[in-house]
Structure formats: C-alpha cells, structure tokens
ROTOR-815794 format. One record per residue (C-alpha): chain; residue number from 1; z, x, y. Coordinates in steps of 0.001 Angstrom, whole numbers, always signed. Last residue first. Example, Ala and Ser with C-alpha at 12.3 -4.5 7.8 and 13.67 -1.06 7.14 Angstrom:
residues 2
<bavex><kolpa>A</kolpa><bagu>2</bagu><Z>+7140</Z><X>+13670</X><Y>-1060</Y></bavex>
<bavex><kolpa>A</kolpa><bagu>1</bagu><Z>+7800</Z><X>+12300</X><Y>-4500</Y></bavex>
END
This chain:
residues 163
<bavex><kolpa>A</kolpa><bagu>163</bagu><Z>+50415</Z><X>+257916</X><Y>+138682</Y></bavex>
<bavex><kolpa>A</kolpa><bagu>162</bagu><Z>+47772</Z><X>+258766</X><Y>+136146</Y></bavex>
<bavex><kolpa>A</kolpa><bagu>161</bagu><Z>+44797</Z><X>+260690</X><Y>+137421</Y></bavex>
<bavex><kolpa>A</kolpa><bagu>160</bagu><Z>+41394</Z><X>+259157</X><Y>+136700</Y></bavex>
<bavex><kolpa>A</kolpa><bagu>159</bagu><Z>+39347</Z><X>+261207</X><Y>+134310</Y></bavex>
<bavex><kolpa>A</kolpa><bagu>158</bagu><Z>+36672</Z><X>+263259</X><Y>+135922</Y></bavex>
<bavex><kolpa>A</kolpa><bagu>157</bagu><Z>+33057</Z><X>+262948</X><Y>+134882</Y></bavex>
<bavex><kolpa>A</kolpa><bagu>156</bagu><Z>+31445</Z><X>+266277</X><Y>+134171</Y></bavex>
<bavex><kolpa>A</kolpa><bagu>155</bagu><Z>+28918</Z><X>+267281</X><Y>+136749</Y></bavex>
<bavex><kolpa>A</kolpa><bagu>154</bagu><Z>+25473</Z><X>+268295</X><Y>+135624</Y></bavex>
<bavex><kolpa>A</kolpa><bagu>153</bagu><Z>+24374</Z><X>+271425</X><Y>+137380</Y></bavex>
<bavex><kolpa>A</kolpa><bagu>152</bagu><Z>+21583</Z><X>+270831</X><Y>+139799</Y></bavex>
<bavex><kolpa>A</kolpa><bagu>151</bagu><Z>+18066</Z><X>+272052</X><Y>+139316</Y></bavex>
<bavex><kolpa>A</kolpa><bagu>150</bagu><Z>+16336</Z><X>+272817</X><Y>+142587</Y></bavex>
<bavex><kolpa>A</kolpa><bagu>149</bagu><Z>+13725</Z><X>+270254</X><Y>+143604</Y></bavex>
<bavex><kolpa>A</kolpa><bagu>148</bagu><Z>+10124</Z><X>+271194</X><Y>+143116</Y></bavex>
<bavex><kolpa>A</kolpa><bagu>147</bagu><Z>+7981</Z><X>+269207</X><Y>+145503</Y></bavex>
<bavex><kolpa>A</kolpa><bagu>146</bagu><Z>+4213</Z><X>+269090</X><Y>+145231</Y></bavex>
<bavex><kolpa>A</kolpa><bagu>145</bagu><Z>+4101</Z><X>+265340</X><Y>+145010</Y></bavex>
<bavex><kolpa>A</kolpa><bagu>144</bagu><Z>+7514</Z><X>+264164</X><Y>+143856</Y></bavex>
<bavex><kolpa>A</kolpa><bagu>143</bagu><Z>+6760</Z><X>+260687</X><Y>+145159</Y></bavex>
<bavex><kolpa>A</kolpa><bagu>142</bagu><Z>+10186</Z><X>+260649</X><Y>+146800</Y></bavex>
<bavex><kolpa>A</kolpa><bagu>141</bagu><Z>+9229</Z><X>+263561</X><Y>+149027</Y></bavex>
<bavex><kolpa>A</kolpa><bagu>140</bagu><Z>+5974</Z><X>+261927</X><Y>+150087</Y></bavex>
<bavex><kolpa>A</kolpa><bagu>139</bagu><Z>+7693</Z><X>+258606</X><Y>+150748</Y></bavex>
<bavex><kolpa>A</kolpa><bagu>138</bagu><Z>+10292</Z><X>+260513</X><Y>+152797</Y></bavex>
<bavex><kolpa>A</kolpa><bagu>137</bagu><Z>+7486</Z><X>+261999</X><Y>+154893</Y></bavex>
<bavex><kolpa>A</kolpa><bagu>136</bagu><Z>+6009</Z><X>+258533</X><Y>+155458</Y></bavex>
<bavex><kolpa>A</kolpa><bagu>135</bagu><Z>+9454</Z><X>+257306</X><Y>+156535</Y></bavex>
<bavex><kolpa>A</kolpa><bagu>134</bagu><Z>+9756</Z><X>+260208</X><Y>+158983</Y></bavex>
<bavex><kolpa>A</kolpa><bagu>133</bagu><Z>+6566</Z><X>+258936</X><Y>+160553</Y></bavex>
<bavex><kolpa>A</kolpa><bagu>132</bagu><Z>+2854</Z><X>+259767</X><Y>+160553</Y></bavex>
<bavex><kolpa>A</kolpa><bagu>131</bagu><Z>+709</Z><X>+257436</X><Y>+162637</Y></bavex>
<bavex><kolpa>A</kolpa><bagu>130</bagu><Z>-2897</Z><X>+256427</X><Y>+162235</Y></bavex>
<bavex><kolpa>A</kolpa><bagu>129</bagu><Z>-6423</Z><X>+256404</X><Y>+163612</Y></bavex>
<bavex><kolpa>A</kolpa><bagu>128</bagu><Z>-5788</Z><X>+256429</X><Y>+167376</Y></bavex>
<bavex><kolpa>A</kolpa><bagu>127</bagu><Z>-9136</Z><X>+257375</X><Y>+168860</Y></bavex>
<bavex><kolpa>A</kolpa><bagu>126</bagu><Z>-10065</Z><X>+260418</X><Y>+170974</Y></bavex>
<bavex><kolpa>A</kolpa><bagu>125</bagu><Z>-12305</Z><X>+261895</X><Y>+168293</Y></bavex>
<bavex><kolpa>A</kolpa><bagu>124</bagu><Z>-9473</Z><X>+261706</X><Y>+165764</Y></bavex>
<bavex><kolpa>A</kolpa><bagu>123</bagu><Z>-5878</Z><X>+261046</X><Y>+166710</Y></bavex>
<bavex><kolpa>A</kolpa><bagu>122</bagu><Z>-2754</Z><X>+260662</X><Y>+164560</Y></bavex>
<bavex><kolpa>A</kolpa><bagu>121</bagu><Z>+323</Z><X>+259466</X><Y>+166436</Y></bavex>
<bavex><kolpa>A</kolpa><bagu>120</bagu><Z>+3354</Z><X>+261570</X><Y>+165546</Y></bavex>
<bavex><kolpa>A</kolpa><bagu>119</bagu><Z>+6649</Z><X>+260023</X><Y>+164592</Y></bavex>
<bavex><kolpa>A</kolpa><bagu>118</bagu><Z>+10421</Z><X>+260292</X><Y>+164635</Y></bavex>
<bavex><kolpa>A</kolpa><bagu>117</bagu><Z>+11026</Z><X>+263038</X><Y>+167162</Y></bavex>
<bavex><kolpa>A</kolpa><bagu>116</bagu><Z>+13435</Z><X>+265948</X><Y>+167185</Y></bavex>
<bavex><kolpa>A</kolpa><bagu>115</bagu><Z>+10893</Z><X>+268348</X><Y>+168718</Y></bavex>
<bavex><kolpa>A</kolpa><bagu>114</bagu><Z>+11345</Z><X>+271057</X><Y>+166113</Y></bavex>
<bavex><kolpa>A</kolpa><bagu>113</bagu><Z>+11961</Z><X>+268605</X><Y>+163266</Y></bavex>
<bavex><kolpa>A</kolpa><bagu>112</bagu><Z>+8978</Z><X>+266345</X><Y>+163887</Y></bavex>
<bavex><kolpa>A</kolpa><bagu>111</bagu><Z>+6763</Z><X>+269336</X><Y>+164660</Y></bavex>
<bavex><kolpa>A</kolpa><bagu>110</bagu><Z>+7732</Z><X>+271131</X><Y>+161438</Y></bavex>
<bavex><kolpa>A</kolpa><bagu>109</bagu><Z>+7105</Z><X>+267968</X><Y>+159424</Y></bavex>
<bavex><kolpa>A</kolpa><bagu>108</bagu><Z>+3624</Z><X>+267763</X><Y>+160955</Y></bavex>
<bavex><kolpa>A</kolpa><bagu>107</bagu><Z>+2942</Z><X>+271404</X><Y>+160036</Y></bavex>
<bavex><kolpa>A</kolpa><bagu>106</bagu><Z>+4054</Z><X>+270761</X><Y>+156443</Y></bavex>
<bavex><kolpa>A</kolpa><bagu>105</bagu><Z>+1803</Z><X>+267696</X><Y>+156264</Y></bavex>
<bavex><kolpa>A</kolpa><bagu>104</bagu><Z>-1129</Z><X>+269907</X><Y>+157107</Y></bavex>
<bavex><kolpa>A</kolpa><bagu>103</bagu><Z>-3258</Z><X>+268716</X><Y>+160006</Y></bavex>
<bavex><kolpa>A</kolpa><bagu>102</bagu><Z>-6568</Z><X>+267239</X><Y>+158772</Y></bavex>
<bavex><kolpa>A</kolpa><bagu>101</bagu><Z>-5760</Z><X>+263766</X><Y>+160165</Y></bavex>
<bavex><kolpa>A</kolpa><bagu>100</bagu><Z>-5209</Z><X>+265235</X><Y>+163640</Y></bavex>
<bavex><kolpa>A</kolpa><bagu>99</bagu><Z>-1814</Z><X>+265527</X><Y>+165313</Y></bavex>
<bavex><kolpa>A</kolpa><bagu>98</bagu><Z>-207</Z><X>+264066</X><Y>+168430</Y></bavex>
<bavex><kolpa>A</kolpa><bagu>97</bagu><Z>+2568</Z><X>+265015</X><Y>+170854</Y></bavex>
<bavex><kolpa>A</kolpa><bagu>96</bagu><Z>+3125</Z><X>+262431</X><Y>+173534</Y></bavex>
<bavex><kolpa>A</kolpa><bagu>95</bagu><Z>+4204</Z><X>+263227</X><Y>+177096</Y></bavex>
<bavex><kolpa>A</kolpa><bagu>94</bagu><Z>+4371</Z><X>+259748</X><Y>+178612</Y></bavex>
<bavex><kolpa>A</kolpa><bagu>93</bagu><Z>+7562</Z><X>+258561</X><Y>+176912</Y></bavex>
<bavex><kolpa>A</kolpa><bagu>92</bagu><Z>+7913</Z><X>+254828</X><Y>+177417</Y></bavex>
<bavex><kolpa>A</kolpa><bagu>91</bagu><Z>+10432</Z><X>+253003</X><Y>+179648</Y></bavex>
<bavex><kolpa>A</kolpa><bagu>90</bagu><Z>+8448</Z><X>+251769</X><Y>+182659</Y></bavex>
<bavex><kolpa>A</kolpa><bagu>89</bagu><Z>+5131</Z><X>+251627</X><Y>+180773</Y></bavex>
<bavex><kolpa>A</kolpa><bagu>88</bagu><Z>+6667</Z><X>+249169</X><Y>+178290</Y></bavex>
<bavex><kolpa>A</kolpa><bagu>87</bagu><Z>+7006</Z><X>+246698</X><Y>+181112</Y></bavex>
<bavex><kolpa>A</kolpa><bagu>86</bagu><Z>+10220</Z><X>+245183</X><Y>+182448</Y></bavex>
<bavex><kolpa>A</kolpa><bagu>85</bagu><Z>+10090</Z><X>+241491</X><Y>+183455</Y></bavex>
<bavex><kolpa>A</kolpa><bagu>84</bagu><Z>+10286</Z><X>+240018</X><Y>+179944</Y></bavex>
<bavex><kolpa>A</kolpa><bagu>83</bagu><Z>+13380</Z><X>+242061</X><Y>+179181</Y></bavex>
<bavex><kolpa>A</kolpa><bagu>82</bagu><Z>+15048</Z><X>+240739</X><Y>+182360</Y></bavex>
<bavex><kolpa>A</kolpa><bagu>81</bagu><Z>+14288</Z><X>+237136</X><Y>+181458</Y></bavex>
<bavex><kolpa>A</kolpa><bagu>80</bagu><Z>+15692</Z><X>+237736</X><Y>+177961</Y></bavex>
<bavex><kolpa>A</kolpa><bagu>79</bagu><Z>+18808</Z><X>+239357</X><Y>+179428</Y></bavex>
<bavex><kolpa>A</kolpa><bagu>78</bagu><Z>+19332</Z><X>+236434</X><Y>+181796</Y></bavex>
<bavex><kolpa>A</kolpa><bagu>77</bagu><Z>+18955</Z><X>+233982</X><Y>+178910</Y></bavex>
<bavex><kolpa>A</kolpa><bagu>76</bagu><Z>+21431</Z><X>+235895</X><Y>+176774</Y></bavex>
<bavex><kolpa>A</kolpa><bagu>75</bagu><Z>+24171</Z><X>+236239</X><Y>+179386</Y></bavex>
<bavex><kolpa>A</kolpa><bagu>74</bagu><Z>+27193</Z><X>+236616</X><Y>+177145</Y></bavex>
<bavex><kolpa>A</kolpa><bagu>73</bagu><Z>+26537</Z><X>+240310</X><Y>+176483</Y></bavex>
<bavex><kolpa>A</kolpa><bagu>72</bagu><Z>+25999</Z><X>+241199</X><Y>+180146</Y></bavex>
<bavex><kolpa>A</kolpa><bagu>71</bagu><Z>+28684</Z><X>+243893</X><Y>+180012</Y></bavex>
<bavex><kolpa>A</kolpa><bagu>70</bagu><Z>+26625</Z><X>+245375</X><Y>+177164</Y></bavex>
<bavex><kolpa>A</kolpa><bagu>69</bagu><Z>+24462</Z><X>+247156</X><Y>+179701</Y></bavex>
<bavex><kolpa>A</kolpa><bagu>68</bagu><Z>+21056</Z><X>+245890</X><Y>+180744</Y></bavex>
<bavex><kolpa>A</kolpa><bagu>67</bagu><Z>+18086</Z><X>+246837</X><Y>+178569</Y></bavex>
<bavex><kolpa>A</kolpa><bagu>66</bagu><Z>+15897</Z><X>+249870</X><Y>+179233</Y></bavex>
<bavex><kolpa>A</kolpa><bagu>65</bagu><Z>+18088</Z><X>+252181</X><Y>+177142</Y></bavex>
<bavex><kolpa>A</kolpa><bagu>64</bagu><Z>+17554</Z><X>+249915</X><Y>+174125</Y></bavex>
<bavex><kolpa>A</kolpa><bagu>63</bagu><Z>+13805</Z><X>+249988</X><Y>+174785</Y></bavex>
<bavex><kolpa>A</kolpa><bagu>62</bagu><Z>+13641</Z><X>+253759</X><Y>+174979</Y></bavex>
<bavex><kolpa>A</kolpa><bagu>61</bagu><Z>+15870</Z><X>+253969</X><Y>+171881</Y></bavex>
<bavex><kolpa>A</kolpa><bagu>60</bagu><Z>+13588</Z><X>+251654</X><Y>+169899</Y></bavex>
<bavex><kolpa>A</kolpa><bagu>59</bagu><Z>+10773</Z><X>+254002</X><Y>+170782</Y></bavex>
<bavex><kolpa>A</kolpa><bagu>58</bagu><Z>+7827</Z><X>+253756</X><Y>+173144</Y></bavex>
<bavex><kolpa>A</kolpa><bagu>57</bagu><Z>+4877</Z><X>+256109</X><Y>+172897</Y></bavex>
<bavex><kolpa>A</kolpa><bagu>56</bagu><Z>+2445</Z><X>+257161</X><Y>+175569</Y></bavex>
<bavex><kolpa>A</kolpa><bagu>55</bagu><Z>-1063</Z><X>+257065</X><Y>+177010</Y></bavex>
<bavex><kolpa>A</kolpa><bagu>54</bagu><Z>-3234</Z><X>+256566</X><Y>+173932</Y></bavex>
<bavex><kolpa>A</kolpa><bagu>53</bagu><Z>-6599</Z><X>+255170</X><Y>+175070</Y></bavex>
<bavex><kolpa>A</kolpa><bagu>52</bagu><Z>-7690</Z><X>+251703</X><Y>+173885</Y></bavex>
<bavex><kolpa>A</kolpa><bagu>51</bagu><Z>-7881</Z><X>+250428</X><Y>+177490</Y></bavex>
<bavex><kolpa>A</kolpa><bagu>50</bagu><Z>-4283</Z><X>+251554</X><Y>+177988</Y></bavex>
<bavex><kolpa>A</kolpa><bagu>49</bagu><Z>-2407</Z><X>+252145</X><Y>+174776</Y></bavex>
<bavex><kolpa>A</kolpa><bagu>48</bagu><Z>+1238</Z><X>+252718</X><Y>+173926</Y></bavex>
<bavex><kolpa>A</kolpa><bagu>47</bagu><Z>+2082</Z><X>+253973</X><Y>+170432</Y></bavex>
<bavex><kolpa>A</kolpa><bagu>46</bagu><Z>+4979</Z><X>+252035</X><Y>+168939</Y></bavex>
<bavex><kolpa>A</kolpa><bagu>45</bagu><Z>+8224</Z><X>+253416</X><Y>+167597</Y></bavex>
<bavex><kolpa>A</kolpa><bagu>44</bagu><Z>+11103</Z><X>+252379</X><Y>+165371</Y></bavex>
<bavex><kolpa>A</kolpa><bagu>43</bagu><Z>+9327</Z><X>+250112</X><Y>+162898</Y></bavex>
<bavex><kolpa>A</kolpa><bagu>42</bagu><Z>+10693</Z><X>+247145</X><Y>+160956</Y></bavex>
<bavex><kolpa>A</kolpa><bagu>41</bagu><Z>+7644</Z><X>+244906</X><Y>+161400</Y></bavex>
<bavex><kolpa>A</kolpa><bagu>40</bagu><Z>+9481</Z><X>+241946</X><Y>+162930</Y></bavex>
<bavex><kolpa>A</kolpa><bagu>39</bagu><Z>+12070</Z><X>+244116</X><Y>+164692</Y></bavex>
<bavex><kolpa>A</kolpa><bagu>38</bagu><Z>+9491</Z><X>+246443</X><Y>+166220</Y></bavex>
<bavex><kolpa>A</kolpa><bagu>37</bagu><Z>+7334</Z><X>+243531</X><Y>+167398</Y></bavex>
<bavex><kolpa>A</kolpa><bagu>36</bagu><Z>+10361</Z><X>+241751</X><Y>+168863</Y></bavex>
<bavex><kolpa>A</kolpa><bagu>35</bagu><Z>+11405</Z><X>+244888</X><Y>+170758</Y></bavex>
<bavex><kolpa>A</kolpa><bagu>34</bagu><Z>+7852</Z><X>+245474</X><Y>+172052</Y></bavex>
<bavex><kolpa>A</kolpa><bagu>33</bagu><Z>+7596</Z><X>+241875</X><Y>+173275</Y></bavex>
<bavex><kolpa>A</kolpa><bagu>32</bagu><Z>+10944</Z><X>+242120</X><Y>+175066</Y></bavex>
<bavex><kolpa>A</kolpa><bagu>31</bagu><Z>+9962</Z><X>+245529</X><Y>+176451</Y></bavex>
<bavex><kolpa>A</kolpa><bagu>30</bagu><Z>+7172</Z><X>+243693</X><Y>+178234</Y></bavex>
<bavex><kolpa>A</kolpa><bagu>29</bagu><Z>+3465</Z><X>+244347</X><Y>+177830</Y></bavex>
<bavex><kolpa>A</kolpa><bagu>28</bagu><Z>+1609</Z><X>+246031</X><Y>+180699</Y></bavex>
<bavex><kolpa>A</kolpa><bagu>27</bagu><Z>+1322</Z><X>+249441</X><Y>+179016</Y></bavex>
<bavex><kolpa>A</kolpa><bagu>26</bagu><Z>-350</Z><X>+247952</X><Y>+175934</Y></bavex>
<bavex><kolpa>A</kolpa><bagu>25</bagu><Z>+1380</Z><X>+247866</X><Y>+172583</Y></bavex>
<bavex><kolpa>A</kolpa><bagu>24</bagu><Z>+616</Z><X>+249451</X><Y>+169212</Y></bavex>
<bavex><kolpa>A</kolpa><bagu>23</bagu><Z>+1007</Z><X>+248659</X><Y>+165534</Y></bavex>
<bavex><kolpa>A</kolpa><bagu>22</bagu><Z>-849</Z><X>+251153</X><Y>+163414</Y></bavex>
<bavex><kolpa>A</kolpa><bagu>21</bagu><Z>-2421</Z><X>+250286</X><Y>+160095</Y></bavex>
<bavex><kolpa>A</kolpa><bagu>20</bagu><Z>-3448</Z><X>+253704</X><Y>+158812</Y></bavex>
<bavex><kolpa>A</kolpa><bagu>19</bagu><Z>+80</Z><X>+254808</X><Y>+157985</Y></bavex>
<bavex><kolpa>A</kolpa><bagu>18</bagu><Z>-49</Z><X>+258543</X><Y>+157348</Y></bavex>
<bavex><kolpa>A</kolpa><bagu>17</bagu><Z>+378</Z><X>+260086</X><Y>+153891</Y></bavex>
<bavex><kolpa>A</kolpa><bagu>16</bagu><Z>-2963</Z><X>+261606</X><Y>+152830</Y></bavex>
<bavex><kolpa>A</kolpa><bagu>15</bagu><Z>-4300</Z><X>+261795</X><Y>+156392</Y></bavex>
<bavex><kolpa>A</kolpa><bagu>14</bagu><Z>-1401</Z><X>+264104</X><Y>+157322</Y></bavex>
<bavex><kolpa>A</kolpa><bagu>13</bagu><Z>-2745</Z><X>+266613</X><Y>+154833</Y></bavex>
<bavex><kolpa>A</kolpa><bagu>12</bagu><Z>-1492</Z><X>+267969</X><Y>+151526</Y></bavex>
<bavex><kolpa>A</kolpa><bagu>11</bagu><Z>-3307</Z><X>+271156</X><Y>+150572</Y></bavex>
<bavex><kolpa>A</kolpa><bagu>10</bagu><Z>-6406</Z><X>+272818</X><Y>+152014</Y></bavex>
<bavex><kolpa>A</kolpa><bagu>9</bagu><Z>-5021</Z><X>+272233</X><Y>+155462</Y></bavex>
<bavex><kolpa>A</kolpa><bagu>8</bagu><Z>-6650</Z><X>+272872</X><Y>+158778</Y></bavex>
<bavex><kolpa>A</kolpa><bagu>7</bagu><Z>-4578</Z><X>+275162</X><Y>+160955</Y></bavex>
<bavex><kolpa>A</kolpa><bagu>6</bagu><Z>-2511</Z><X>+273612</X><Y>+163668</Y></bavex>
<bavex><kolpa>A</kolpa><bagu>5</bagu><Z>-3013</Z><X>+273217</X><Y>+167380</Y></bavex>
<bavex><kolpa>A</kolpa><bagu>4</bagu><Z>-791</Z><X>+270346</X><Y>+168470</Y></bavex>
<bavex><kolpa>A</kolpa><bagu>3</bagu><Z>-2657</Z><X>+267832</X><Y>+170540</Y></bavex>
<bavex><kolpa>A</kolpa><bagu>2</bagu><Z>-410</Z><X>+267221</X><Y>+173533</Y></bavex>
<bavex><kolpa>A</kolpa><bagu>1</bagu><Z>-853</Z><X>+263946</X><Y>+175401</Y></bavex>
END
C-alpha cells in the first residue's frame, strides 16, 4: 500500500467528495461474488480487505481477465463453477495507492491520471474510511464547484443542404 504524500488542502478535499459507504471484499471471496457485487451496485472496483486491513484492490478488468476465454461461452455452469473457485486474492492488484481525507481533490485527480487508475481508497489511522473515484470527480465537475469553464462561441445552426 502506497500512501501518497500530498500537502494538506485548504480548498476542496477528498473528504468533501469521496464515497463514505465503501463496498469491499475479503481476499478469500470468489471472483464470482465480486463480479455480482460490482454489477449489483454498479461499481468498477472494490477494495480488498484481510482482517479489516486494506491489502489490495480488485477491478472489473482484473475479474474479466480472471475468467476463462470466450471460447467457453456456451458453458455457463462450468464458468460459474470456475468463478466460484478463484479467489479475489488471485486476481487483485496488491500495490494499492491510497490517499487521506485531507488530501486535496486536485492532488487525487493528478494521481488518478498519472497512474491511469479509476479510484483511490481513502485511509485514516489505518482504516478504510472512503473511496474517491472518477465518478466522484465528475460529480464535482458537474456541480460547478470551483470550476470556471471557458466560454464557448455559440454556433449558428446550419440549414440542411438541398440535394
């Protein structure tokens, strides 16, 4: 786990926009369970815990890569059995970058972009207290909070060309 060293923010912080209700899985749970949990709650990543300690993160891509190839497409029951036999620990990313609640939102965005990842677990005093995702960042942008968008020239509607 890498705790990114960032300056404390006087402005918009991760804590202001993170999801506080965090879905997580344990290392021993199957990728089938993780996939169903992601689908049900429409999330793309789940922190992975072991005895309440963050030990990794599993993404929809990790799970997709852990499934058998599409050549088994007509073997649904076999695929389900397979998915129930593979644990999250076998496919998760172990090297997780995390942030603190007082990390600036700008710093978190920089980490997401630089490392090409979709989320950052938020840790405080060794406990998982939230998660900041690309969706949270988009919510911030859409809220207009602190964002000044450049003015765009109004486009004149074009008349359809006659044939």
